[in-house]
Structures are given as C-alpha cells and as structure tokens.
N, C-alpha and C positions, 0 to 999 in steps of 0.2 A: 278268863272264865272257862270252865271245863264243861263239856257236854255230858248230860246224863246218859249212863249206859242203859239202853233199853233191852239189851241182850239178844239172844237168838231164840226163835220159837221152833219147836219140833211139833209137827202136826201129822195126823193121819186122817185122810178123807175117805169115807165110805162112798164109793161111786154109785151104789144102788140107792141109798137114801139121801145122798148129798150132805150127810152129817159130818161135822169136823170136830175132832178132839185135839186140843192144843195145849202145850205147856211152854212157858218162857224159862229160859236158862240164862242167868246173868253171867255164868262162867261156862260157856259152851265147850271148853276144852275137856270138861268132865265126861262129855259124851264119847270121847276117844276110848274110855275104859269100856271094854265090851259088856261087862255085867251091868253097868249103869245104862248103856244104850239099850240093852235087851229089856231091862226093867222099865225104862221110860216108854218104850213102844208097847210093852204089855199093859202098862197103866193107861196109855192112850186108847188101846183096843178095848179095855174094860169100860171106857167112857162112851163106847159106841154100841148101844144095846142091840142094834139090828145087824151087827157085823156077821153073826153066824149065818144069816140068811142072804148074804151078799152073793150076787152072781155076776157082778160087773167089775169087781176088783177094787183095789185100794190105791191111794197115792200117799207116799211118805214125803213130807216137805220140810226143808230147813230154810228159815228166813232170818236174815239179819235185820232186826227191828230198828237199828240205827240208820241204815241207808236203804232198806227195802229190797236188797238183793235176795232173791229166792230161787231155790233149785228143788226139783222134785224127782221122784223115782216111782214108776208105776209097778204095781204088783198084781198078778192075775188072781190070786186068791189068798185066803186067810192063812193057809198052811205056810206060804212063803214068809209072811210076817211073823209067824210063830217059830220059824227056824232061827235059832240063836246065831249061827254063823252068817246067814244071809243078812239078818237085821243089823248085827254089829258092823259088818263091812259096809252096808248101805248107809247107815248113819254117819260113819267115819268119812266115807266118800263125799256125802252131801256137805258135811261141815268143811271138808277140805276145799271143795269147789267154791263155796261161799267165801271162805277165807282167801282163796286165790283171787277173787274179784277185788277184795279189799287191798291186797298187796299190789295188784295191778294199778288200782287207782292211786296209790301212794307213789309208785315209781314212774308212772307214765302220765305226768301232769299235762302234757300237751296232747294227749290222746293218741299217741303213736304206739 
C-alpha cells in the first residue's frame, strides 16, 4: 500500500492581520525554477488584501504536508517579498531545508 502524496505547501502570513495565503504543490521541485517561485509568491501576496498596509512584516513558510516538517523565513516588509532574487532564493532554501529533514529521517533510522 502506498501513501497518498499530500505535497508541500507554500504560504505567506501577514503579521499585521494574521491572514495566511497558502497553496499546495504536489511537485515541489517546480519551486526550484525561479520564475515559478516568484509567480507563486506573487499569487499568494495577491490573496492578502491587507498586505499593502502591513507594518509588522511577513513570514514565508514551506511545509511538507506528508510529515508536518515546516520551515519559515521572516521578511520585514512587502518590498523584500516583491524582490525576485530574494524570493527565488528564499523559496529554494526553504524547500531544501525541508527536503534535508526528509533525507535525514531516511538515513538516520536510529536517531543518531
């Protein structure tokens, strides 16, 4: 019996309003492509109507929905999340960290 792939979620949280915009990716490796990562974050920001009035910053989060491993990155303002180079690198780094936890679980069965 094979387990259902629940994918990875990419989410942006508006710290001012506590609103969250999230999307599930069944093939998270696509987020390694800078243009896809930039577009994904832009779409998530579009789902946060109060983002323009934010004065407390944002949180970008990647979560493996299969095992619950989640990693986030704080951003001070909207301009950082709109910078293509910063966003592409941040998404790639977060996916890599979550994937690193997966490979660690597979190789270190005893917890060492």
